[in-house]
Backbone bond lengths (Angstrom), bond angles and torsions (degrees), N, CA, C in turn:
res aa  C-N    CA-C-N  psi(-1)  N-CA   C-N-CA  omega(-1)  CA-C   N-CA-C  phi
1 X - - - 1.458 - - 1.524 108.04 -
2 X 1.313 114.83 134.70 1.466 120.68 -179.07 1.538 110.96 -74.70
3 X 1.343 116.93 130.50 1.441 123.30 -179.52 1.496 109.74 -84.54
4 X 1.342 115.98 125.70 1.453 120.22 -180.00 1.526 109.95 -77.71
5 X 1.322 115.51 138.22 1.447 120.26 178.73 1.520 108.84 -81.39
6 X 1.356 116.88 118.60 1.436 122.14 -176.35 1.550 111.77 -87.94
7 X 1.261 116.98 -5.91 1.497 120.24 178.47 1.523 107.77 -73.02
8 X 1.328 116.92 146.34 1.475 118.43 177.26 1.530 111.68 -67.11
9 X 1.322 116.05 137.14 1.438 119.54 176.16 1.523 110.57 -76.12
10 X 1.315 115.05 144.74 1.457 117.51 177.78 1.547 108.89 -123.52
11 X 1.294 115.64 152.43 1.497 122.88 179.81 1.509 109.73 -117.77
12 X 1.341 117.19 127.26 1.454 121.95 174.79 1.510 105.66 -105.28
13 X 1.316 116.97 121.48 1.508 120.40 -178.10 1.532 106.22 -108.47
14 X 1.299 116.06 117.07 1.473 121.97 176.45 1.493 111.26 -107.79
15 X 1.313 114.24 127.82 1.501 120.80 178.53 1.487 108.66 -107.90
16 X 1.338 114.37 130.04 1.493 119.90 -174.32 1.541 111.33 -128.12
17 X 1.317 112.69 134.98 1.475 118.67 169.77 1.549 107.75 -143.63
18 X 1.339 115.83 108.77 1.479 122.86 179.33 1.547 114.77 47.67
19 X 1.319 114.49 44.12 1.464 118.57 176.02 1.510 109.70 -114.32
20 X 1.315 118.94 39.08 1.454 122.50 -177.96 1.496 112.31 -54.39
21 X 1.318 117.83 -31.72 1.455 122.20 -176.85 1.541 111.63 -65.19
22 X 1.312 117.74 -30.35 1.448 122.04 -174.37 1.561 111.28 -115.57
23 X 1.280 118.10 -5.41 1.472 121.60 -171.48 1.540 114.65 -59.58
24 X 1.354 116.26 -45.65 1.466 119.58 -179.00 1.506 110.72 -61.05
25 X 1.295 117.82 -41.44 1.489 123.37 179.92 1.512 110.25 -60.77
26 X 1.306 115.27 -41.60 1.440 120.35 -178.96 1.541 112.41 -66.84
27 X 1.343 115.37 -46.84 1.464 120.22 -179.33 1.528 111.00 -65.83
28 X 1.340 116.30 -42.83 1.467 121.19 179.87 1.525 112.02 -60.66
29 X 1.353 115.12 -37.71 1.485 118.92 178.58 1.505 110.96 -63.19
30 X 1.333 115.88 -30.55 1.482 119.24 178.20 1.534 110.34 -79.67
31 X 1.322 117.67 -41.17 1.463 120.63 179.29 1.500 114.84 -65.47
32 X 1.321 115.41 -32.60 1.450 121.96 -173.13 1.570 113.48 -93.22
33 X 1.294 114.65 14.22 1.456 118.96 178.34 1.519 111.12 -60.02
34 X 1.327 117.95 142.57 1.459 122.85 177.02 1.530 112.73 -61.05
35 X 1.331 114.14 -28.68 1.495 119.85 175.99 1.511 107.69 -85.41
36 X 1.276 117.27 120.77 1.469 121.31 -167.01 1.514 116.42 -94.77
37 X 1.320 117.02 -22.54 1.534 120.19 -172.85 1.531 107.37 -86.26
38 X 1.323 116.23 84.37 1.438 121.39 -171.33 1.519 113.08 -148.42
39 X 1.301 115.11 163.41 1.509 119.59 169.96 1.526 106.44 -129.76
40 X 1.322 114.99 148.41 1.491 123.73 179.38 1.519 106.78 -114.15
41 X 1.317 114.53 119.94 1.476 120.63 176.40 1.509 107.67 -115.94
42 X 1.345 114.55 124.22 1.456 119.63 178.15 1.515 109.00 -114.75
43 X 1.354 114.92 124.26 1.483 119.61 177.46 1.524 107.21 -109.13
44 X 1.331 116.57 117.50 1.456 122.73 178.55 1.498 110.68 -95.30
45 X 1.327 117.16 124.72 1.470 123.57 -173.57 1.540 110.17 -94.38
46 X 1.332 118.00 59.53 1.468 122.14 176.84 1.495 112.85 61.27
47 X 1.266 119.25 45.74 1.478 122.80 179.76 1.518 111.32 -60.63
48 X 1.349 113.85 144.51 1.476 117.13 178.22 1.489 111.24 -113.40
49 X 1.308 119.16 4.22 1.477 122.97 173.62 1.566 107.99 -91.70
50 X 1.288 118.77 -156.62 1.487 119.99 -178.08 1.546 111.27 -95.89
51 X 1.289 117.20 26.04 1.467 121.55 176.93 1.520 113.40 -54.29
52 X 1.315 117.94 -43.92 1.488 121.49 -178.06 1.558 109.70 -61.70
53 X 1.329 116.79 -40.64 1.477 118.81 178.49 1.564 111.33 -61.35
54 X 1.316 113.92 -38.86 1.483 117.90 179.04 1.512 108.27 -68.77
55 X 1.298 118.82 -43.66 1.441 119.75 -179.93 1.539 116.21 -62.70
56 X 1.319 114.55 -28.63 1.465 118.69 175.16 1.526 113.66 -61.57
57 X 1.333 115.37 -30.13 1.475 120.07 178.52 1.560 111.45 -67.69
58 X 1.325 117.09 -17.88 1.480 119.98 179.82 1.536 112.12 -111.23
59 X 1.363 114.77 19.03 1.467 118.65 -170.13 1.527 113.12 -61.80
60 X 1.307 119.27 -23.99 1.507 121.40 178.55 1.513 113.81 -89.43
61 X 1.360 114.86 -3.64 1.485 119.64 -174.23 1.499 112.57 -119.05
62 X 1.293 117.39 -11.02 1.491 120.36 -179.99 1.531 109.87 -132.54
63 X 1.340 114.65 163.08 1.450 120.94 168.45 1.542 105.99 -100.43
64 X 1.281 116.97 117.99 1.455 121.30 -178.31 1.542 110.12 -98.67
65 X 1.354 116.43 129.33 1.446 122.35 176.14 1.520 106.68 -119.85
66 X 1.354 118.79 127.33 1.446 121.68 178.34 1.522 106.91 -100.56
67 X 1.272 116.79 113.63 1.479 119.82 179.27 1.533 109.46 -75.25
68 X 1.275 115.89 135.23 1.496 121.56 -179.26 1.492 112.80 -114.33
69 X 1.376 118.48 -14.15 1.423 121.25 -177.26 1.533 110.15 -89.25
70 X 1.304 115.30 130.52 1.458 120.85 -178.16 1.513 112.06 -116.95
71 X 1.356 113.89 131.48 1.463 119.83 174.74 1.558 108.85 -111.83
72 X 1.310 113.32 163.14 1.499 118.10 -177.19 1.498 111.13 -66.30
73 X 1.335 117.64 -35.12 1.438 121.80 -172.42 1.546 113.12 -107.67
74 X 1.328 115.12 139.26 1.474 118.66 -179.03 1.468 113.67 -60.07
75 X 1.336 118.53 -33.84 1.460 122.25 -178.66 1.550 110.97 -61.03
76 X 1.354 116.09 -40.32 1.438 120.50 -178.67 1.538 108.33 -71.34
77 X 1.316 118.42 -39.29 1.436 120.65 177.18 1.504 112.16 -60.23
78 X 1.354 116.84 -43.86 1.442 120.34 -178.15 1.539 110.71 -62.01
79 X 1.339 116.20 -47.40 1.470 120.73 -177.64 1.515 108.76 -62.16
80 X 1.369 115.78 -45.89 1.480 118.83 178.70 1.496 113.96 -58.23
81 X 1.334 116.95 -39.01 1.487 119.66 -178.71 1.530 109.35 -68.49
82 X 1.331 117.66 -44.79 1.456 118.57 177.96 1.504 111.84 -60.46
83 X 1.341 116.85 -37.52 1.426 122.10 177.86 1.534 112.62 -64.00
84 X 1.325 114.35 -44.10 1.464 116.92 175.51 1.562 113.22 -58.09
85 X 1.345 114.04 -42.02 1.472 118.29 178.04 1.534 110.88 -65.10
86 X 1.342 116.68 -39.52 1.437 120.62 -179.51 1.576 109.97 -62.91
87 X 1.288 116.30 -41.18 1.453 119.01 -176.91 1.573 110.93 -62.42
88 X 1.300 115.98 -25.82 1.501 119.77 179.76 1.560 112.50 -94.89
89 X 1.328 116.10 -2.54 1.464 119.30 -174.47 1.495 112.05 -80.28
90 X 1.324 115.92 154.33 1.506 120.14 178.67 1.504 111.27 -128.92
91 X 1.354 118.04 4.58 1.433 121.20 -176.90 1.522 113.39 -80.45
92 X 1.315 115.25 156.28 1.460 123.40 176.99 1.539 110.58 -73.64
93 X 1.395 112.42 -30.59 1.470 117.36 177.78 1.533 109.47 -124.47
94 X 1.326 116.29 144.54 1.434 121.97 -176.83 1.553 108.82 -114.15
95 X 1.342 114.28 128.99 1.485 119.84 176.29 1.539 108.00 -115.63
96 X 1.318 115.97 126.81 1.457 121.28 179.50 1.522 109.40 -93.01
97 X 1.341 117.59 141.73 1.481 119.98 179.71 1.522 108.70 -149.69
98 X 1.337 116.61 117.81 1.467 121.90 171.24 1.553 106.35 -74.13
99 X 1.330 115.36 144.68 1.473 118.97 -169.29 1.544 115.22 -74.57
100 X 1.332 118.04 -5.61 1.481 118.02 172.94 1.534 110.09 -95.73
101 X 1.327 118.65 -3.50 1.448 122.97 177.48 1.506 110.30 -103.01
102 X 1.325 119.30 172.99 1.450 122.66 175.23 1.517 111.82 -158.28
103 X 1.367 114.28 156.84 1.435 122.17 -173.08 1.558 111.28 -95.10
104 X 1.360 114.73 150.85 1.441 119.96 165.99 1.538 108.37 -70.56
105 X 1.327 116.45 157.70 1.459 119.99 -171.31 1.509 114.74 -61.24
106 X 1.274 121.25 -33.00 1.452 126.09 -176.91 1.527 115.72 -99.33
107 X 1.323 115.49 10.00 1.472 119.00 -173.97 1.504 112.12 -55.28
108 X 1.350 114.46 -55.50 1.489 120.39 -176.49 1.550 111.36 -56.75
109 X 1.327 113.44 -44.96 1.463 118.87 -178.49 1.542 110.95 -61.79
110 X 1.325 117.99 -42.93 1.448 122.59 -178.94 1.513 110.97 -68.45
111 X 1.288 117.84 -44.12 1.466 121.68 -177.19 1.542 109.41 -68.17
112 X 1.319 117.60 -39.82 1.477 120.53 178.41 1.506 111.04 -62.55
113 X 1.328 117.79 -38.66 1.476 121.33 177.38 1.489 112.45 -64.93
114 X 1.353 116.02 -34.49 1.461 122.18 177.21 1.522 111.14 -64.36
115 X 1.356 114.43 -45.11 1.451 120.03 176.88 1.526 110.86 -60.31
116 X 1.335 116.22 -41.19 1.453 121.01 -177.95 1.544 110.98 -67.37
117 X 1.289 115.89 -36.70 1.462 123.48 -177.82 1.510 111.06 -72.19
118 X 1.326 115.45 -39.37 1.490 121.39 179.90 1.515 108.82 -110.72
119 X 1.317 115.83 88.95 1.457 121.93 -170.61 1.536 113.53 -58.74
120 X 1.287 117.22 -32.52 1.501 120.76 -171.67 1.511 109.29 -89.78
121 X 1.343 118.02 -0.61 1.443 120.03 -178.36 1.543 110.32 -78.93
122 X 1.326 115.25 130.31 1.468 120.47 179.14 1.517 114.28 -105.89
123 X 1.316 117.46 -21.18 1.462 122.97 -176.06 1.529 108.18 -148.48
124 X 1.359 114.27 140.45 1.481 120.93 174.75 1.510 108.15 -132.39
125 X 1.340 113.84 149.72 1.476 121.48 172.75 1.532 104.91 -118.45
126 X 1.355 116.41 127.29 1.459 118.19 171.35 1.557 106.88 -94.81
127 X 1.314 115.75 178.90 1.507 119.81 -175.92 1.515 108.01 -98.15
128 X 1.337 115.92 143.49 1.442 119.44 177.45 1.531 114.77 -88.34
129 X 1.328 116.55 148.73 1.434 122.87 169.65 1.537 103.69 -101.58
130 X 1.317 117.15 111.49 1.480 123.07 -175.24 1.535 107.82 -69.78
131 X 1.310 115.86 119.65 1.456 124.09 -177.52 1.515 110.35 -103.37
132 X 1.317 116.83 102.12 1.468 122.23 174.53 1.507 108.47 -95.89
133 X 1.294 116.29 175.23 1.479 122.16 -173.62 1.524 108.56 -62.66
134 X 1.332 118.89 -39.57 1.438 121.11 -174.07 1.524 116.07 -121.36
135 X 1.320 114.49 7.54 1.486 117.20 -179.85 1.556 109.97 -161.86
136 X 1.304 114.17 161.46 1.515 120.04 170.83 1.496 108.52 -123.52
137 X 1.320 115.78 146.97 1.476 120.59 -176.79 1.525 108.88 -137.34
138 X 1.329 113.89 145.52 1.504 121.52 173.28 1.540 105.01 -113.08
139 X 1.332 115.46 102.44 1.457 120.25 177.00 1.521 107.89 -80.46
140 X 1.382 115.06 147.55 1.481 119.19 173.47 1.497 109.46 -70.07
141 X 1.324 115.27 139.29 1.428 119.21 177.79 1.529 110.05 -106.41
142 X 1.302 116.17 127.28 1.488 120.35 -179.34 1.519 109.70 -136.80
143 X 1.305 114.95 127.52 1.464 116.95 178.58 1.507 110.79 -74.57
144 X 1.299 119.36 137.39 1.439 122.40 -172.43 1.543 109.16 -84.56
145 X 1.311 115.43 164.30 1.452 123.69 172.47 1.475 108.37 -84.57
146 X 1.334 117.28 142.54 1.455 120.29 -169.38 1.546 110.45 -101.73
147 X 1.299 114.79 51.23 1.468 122.09 177.63 1.505 108.16 -93.67
148 X 1.346 115.49 -45.65 1.427 122.75 -176.12 1.531 112.83 -88.84
149 X 1.321 115.60 -47.05 1.466 121.72 -177.72 1.537 110.80 -116.35
150 X 1.319 116.97 165.25 1.434 118.37 -174.88 1.537 116.23 -124.59
151 X 1.317 116.68 14.38 1.470 118.62 171.55 1.546 109.65 -122.73
152 X 1.323 118.22 156.97 1.475 120.14 -172.00 1.502 112.24 -83.14
153 X 1.382 115.21 159.21 1.457 119.94 162.47 1.531 106.64 -70.14
154 X 1.269 117.79 143.06 1.480 120.79 -178.74 1.548 108.66 -150.00
155 X 1.285 114.95 166.27 1.435 120.25 -179.75 1.535 111.90 -104.45
156 X 1.344 120.09 163.50 1.485 122.25 -165.49 1.552 112.69 -66.36
157 X 1.341 112.30 171.83 1.483 121.65 -178.78 1.495 112.27 -50.25
158 X 1.327 119.86 -44.18 1.487 123.39 -175.40 1.502 111.24 -71.58
159 X 1.321 118.34 -3.71 1.469 121.42 -179.45 1.542 110.94 -104.86
160 X 1.369 115.29 9.03 1.454 118.89 -176.74 1.567 110.05 -103.53
161 X 1.308 115.47 131.94 1.447 123.89 176.07 1.516 108.46 -131.79
162 X 1.312 118.82 139.09 1.487 122.70 -175.66 1.499 112.69 -142.85
163 X 1.323 115.83 153.80 1.463 119.78 169.01 1.527 110.33 -68.98
164 X 1.284 118.28 149.68 1.456 120.75 -172.97 1.514 113.79 -61.15
165 X 1.319 118.11 -39.56 1.477 120.49 -179.56 1.546 109.65 -65.79
166 X 1.323 116.38 -34.83 1.486 119.88 -179.17 1.528 106.74 -74.81
167 X 1.313 119.98 -35.67 1.455 121.79 176.39 1.558 108.75 -58.77
168 X 1.304 117.43 -42.57 1.438 119.60 179.66 1.533 111.45 -63.84
169 X 1.303 117.00 -38.13 1.457 121.70 176.05 1.527 111.24 -62.76
170 X 1.356 114.48 -44.07 1.487 118.16 -179.20 1.525 109.60 -62.30
171 X 1.293 120.46 -44.61 1.460 123.35 -177.97 1.550 109.75 -66.60
172 X 1.312 115.49 -40.19 1.486 118.85 179.86 1.514 112.79 -62.85
173 X 1.349 114.76 -30.62 1.466 119.00 -176.57 1.528 116.21 -103.77
174 X 1.304 118.05 -15.09 1.453 120.26 -175.82 1.527 115.51 -122.11
175 X 1.300 118.59 -6.73 1.450 121.41 179.87 1.540 110.71 -89.82
176 X 1.318 115.58 78.51 1.465 119.86 -179.63 1.564 106.04 -143.86
177 X 1.307 112.92 157.34 1.503 121.02 -176.51 1.519 109.81 -88.41
178 X 1.265 117.34 77.32 1.415 124.32 179.48 1.574 106.31 -158.34
179 X 1.381 116.58 154.50 1.459 120.06 -177.90 1.544 108.78 60.48
180 X 1.285 118.75 55.09 1.434 124.85 -171.39 1.542 113.84 -60.82
181 X 1.343 120.89 -22.41 1.423 122.25 -178.54 1.538 112.23 -83.63
182 X 1.290 116.84 -7.18 1.450 121.24 -172.39 1.536 111.14 -102.59
183 X 1.336 115.47 118.71 1.455 120.88 -178.99 1.490 113.53 -79.90
184 X 1.336 115.14 169.11 1.469 120.01 -172.57 1.524 112.97 -60.39
185 X 1.371 117.01 -38.78 1.441 118.10 -177.43 1.540 112.86 -61.94
186 X 1.343 115.11 -39.45 1.461 120.28 177.43 1.549 110.90 -63.17
187 X 1.347 115.07 -45.93 1.468 119.37 179.47 1.518 112.10 -59.03
188 X 1.346 112.57 -44.84 1.501 118.66 -176.24 1.548 108.78 -65.84
189 X 1.345 117.86 -43.89 1.444 121.92 -177.92 1.524 110.37 -62.72
190 X 1.327 118.25 -47.67 1.424 121.94 -178.98 1.503 113.97 -65.13
191 X 1.341 116.03 -43.61 1.425 121.53 176.96 1.540 112.11 -58.49
192 X 1.340 114.63 -47.87 1.465 119.56 -179.20 1.453 112.90 -68.26
193 X 1.363 116.32 -35.52 1.492 121.42 178.71 1.506 112.07 -62.91
194 X 1.310 117.40 -45.12 1.474 120.64 -179.50 1.524 111.67 -73.73
195 X 1.340 116.50 -40.14 1.467 117.53 -179.23 1.529 113.48 -68.08
196 X 1.355 115.65 -37.38 1.470 119.89 -173.10 1.526 111.98 -107.81
197 X 1.349 116.02 6.07 1.458 118.87 -179.92 1.509 112.06 59.49
198 X 1.321 116.06 40.88 1.465 122.37 179.44 1.505 110.38 140.82
199 X 1.336 114.09 165.41 1.492 119.39 174.05 1.530 108.73 -124.95
200 X 1.300 115.08 151.37 1.510 120.23 -177.63 1.512 108.98 -101.91
201 X 1.330 116.88 114.64 1.453 123.35 174.58 1.499 108.32 -105.65
202 X 1.294 116.87 119.26 1.445 121.60 179.44 1.532 111.86 -66.55
203 X 1.335 117.65 152.29 1.492 119.31 -177.47 1.547 110.54 -85.23
204 X 1.352 118.00 19.96 1.450 119.82 -176.75 1.544 112.79 -115.23
205 X 1.320 116.36 137.63 1.452 121.73 176.28 1.522 108.76 -91.58
206 X 1.318 115.55 105.11 1.477 121.61 -167.96 1.522 113.27 -121.69
207 X 1.313 117.91 -5.49 1.513 120.93 -173.60 1.511 109.07 -133.92
208 X 1.384 114.92 131.80 1.455 119.99 172.68 1.539 105.54 -88.10
209 X 1.328 114.16 126.71 1.448 123.29 -177.34 1.508 110.67 -116.13
210 X 1.308 117.46 107.31 1.461 121.24 -172.50 1.569 110.23 -75.49
211 X 1.325 112.30 141.82 1.476 120.78 172.36 1.514 108.98 -107.96
212 X 1.339 115.58 105.57 1.441 120.25 -173.23 1.533 110.54 -108.61
213 X 1.342 115.00 150.86 1.460 120.47 -178.89 1.537 112.31 -66.20
214 X 1.361 115.58 -24.83 1.461 119.87 -178.71 1.516 113.85 -95.22
215 X 1.365 114.30 13.28 1.475 120.11 -178.59 1.548 111.66 -57.59
216 X 1.314 115.24 142.93 1.474 119.29 178.94 1.522 112.87 -62.29
217 X 1.360 115.53 -22.26 1.453 118.73 -178.52 1.527 112.29 -68.05
218 X 1.343 116.62 -17.90 1.451 118.89 177.11 1.499 113.27 -61.68
219 X 1.334 116.31 -20.78 1.499 121.05 179.68 1.502 110.31 -79.33
220 X 1.332 117.69 -2.82 1.470 121.36 -175.59 1.528 112.03 -126.15
221 X 1.298 115.09 49.75 1.430 119.42 178.55 1.505 113.25 -56.66
222 X 1.288 117.32 135.37 1.497 121.94 -171.06 1.530 110.01 -53.20
223 X 1.364 114.14 128.00 1.438 125.16 177.30 1.549 114.48 73.71
224 X 1.355 115.85 7.26 1.437 120.20 171.98 1.570 108.87 -74.51
225 X 1.351 115.79 169.83 1.435 118.01 176.73 1.528 113.93 -58.76
226 X 1.332 115.84 -44.46 1.460 118.77 -179.14 1.536 110.38 -66.18
227 X 1.278 117.02 -33.75 1.511 120.69 177.56 1.519 109.01 -61.29
228 X 1.325 118.33 -46.57 1.456 120.46 -178.14 1.510 110.45 -68.64
229 X 1.349 117.35 -40.02 1.452 117.95 -179.53 1.516 113.36 -65.71
230 X 1.323 115.91 -38.08 1.463 120.47 176.48 1.527 109.63 -64.41
231 X 1.324 115.69 -43.14 1.440 119.63 179.28 1.514 112.17 -60.35
232 X 1.308 116.75 -39.92 1.446 121.27 177.61 1.535 109.76 -63.11
233 X 1.320 115.80 -39.09 1.465 121.93 178.11 1.508 110.43 -63.76
234 X 1.321 115.11 -39.15 1.438 119.59 178.99 1.542 111.45 -63.78
235 X 1.275 117.22 -39.84 1.493 121.48 175.25 1.489 110.90 -62.00
236 X 1.309 117.84 -42.28 1.474 122.02 178.51 1.498 110.05 -64.36
237 X 1.337 117.41 -39.70 1.476 121.01 176.07 1.549 112.98 -60.79
238 X 1.372 114.52 -43.19 1.442 117.48 178.30 1.543 110.57 -64.04
239 X 1.329 117.14 -37.19 1.488 119.20 178.89 1.553 108.37 -68.00
240 X 1.322 118.25 -34.47 1.473 122.26 175.57 1.499 109.82 -62.56
241 X 1.300 119.33 -43.46 1.489 121.27 178.72 1.482 111.10 -71.09
242 X 1.293 118.85 -39.63 1.498 120.15 179.44 1.549 109.02 -59.86
243 X 1.305 116.18 -37.48 1.483 118.62 178.76 1.540 110.02 -70.10
244 X 1.340 115.93 -37.78 1.500 120.11 179.65 1.553 109.52 -64.08
245 X 1.322 116.57 -40.72 1.494 120.10 -178.08 1.546 110.98 -89.98
246 X 1.305 117.63 2.20 1.475 121.58 179.30 1.544 109.81 58.72
247 X 1.286 113.56 45.40 1.475 120.44 176.47 1.519 110.33 -100.74
248 X 1.289 116.44 155.35 1.459 121.16 178.30 1.542 106.64 -71.18
249 X 1.349 114.15 134.13 1.442 120.35 -177.79 1.520 109.04 -66.07
250 X 1.356 114.44 130.28 1.468 119.58 -177.90 1.546 109.72 -99.74
251 X 1.340 112.71 122.84 1.501 120.00 178.33 1.495 108.41 -102.44
252 X 1.331 118.90 121.59 1.443 122.28 -177.89 1.493 110.51 -122.98
253 X 1.360 115.55 165.74 1.460 121.06 179.25 1.549 108.61 -59.86
254 X 1.313 117.98 -44.10 1.443 121.37 178.36 1.525 111.19 -55.17
255 X 1.284 118.05 -44.25 1.483 121.39 -179.42 1.497 110.98 -61.85
256 X 1.320 116.86 -44.88 1.450 121.88 -176.02 1.523 109.79 -65.53
257 X 1.313 116.66 -43.89 1.479 119.67 -179.14 1.542 111.05 -67.60
258 X 1.348 114.38 -40.66 1.502 118.33 178.33 1.521 111.09 -63.25
259 X 1.298 118.46 -44.26 1.438 120.93 179.80 1.564 110.62 -63.47
260 X 1.305 115.43 -36.70 1.496 119.00 -178.28 1.540 108.98 -65.54
261 X 1.350 116.80 -47.47 1.435 123.27 -179.58 1.528 111.26 -61.52
262 X 1.317 114.92 -46.79 1.475 120.13 -173.31 1.533 109.67 -75.05
263 X 1.311 120.18 -17.34 1.462 121.65 175.31 1.504 109.08 -60.39
264 X 1.328 117.88 -40.34 1.492 120.97 178.72 1.511 113.26 -74.20
265 X 1.342 116.86 -34.85 1.420 122.17 178.62 1.567 111.71 -65.75
266 X 1.298 114.06 -35.51 1.422 120.28 -172.53 1.533 112.74 -92.68
267 X 1.339 117.72 1.75 1.484 121.13 178.16 1.518 110.99 -63.70
């Protein structure tokens, strides 16, 4: 008689766009997790490199979804791809993973234990190991005080794990074509921060987070025009969430300075 696995199943959703160079490493880090009761879902966002050829090598070990819907902005495409993966998932817990990043071997096991220990916890953030071309670094993570700014420090997309019901809530509330400069991890962190009056960042470094020269963040060099405009959009997004949660609008020094600077950019 076959023994049923009583451990909760987990789903790892990997989103890929032209990351053939790193794709195998990312998938293997999911497949080789010490926690075995899992499914790996890879959503490819119309890659034009040899990603599909690499994915064919894993065809018996992953569920491959080829995204066909294209949006103007990369942030919308990313959210849409994760949503497509979520719709096909069957796990009790959802782990997000960008295809240029990868997990440490015991990540899933450690995160699952944290969920089990803290029953009311719906979302956790682990800490990233910053992966540069010639070195890796573990930066200290410290939550800021909310006197000057009004959104939390948070860790990247690949460091986010959620319960399935909460993932559904996130997609229902955050998967819309607005605030095009804001990526899914920012939306998730701010939503969770306001709803739960804080976010929980684990004290463990469990995810390798690559720093690439072609990263979208290069378009937002600190104090550049794009940086200010995105910051203004972030403040508008926070105001949108405050209205959703019926919270008092928070006016901060950061907001006032940003609006002042962007007033001239938007003339």
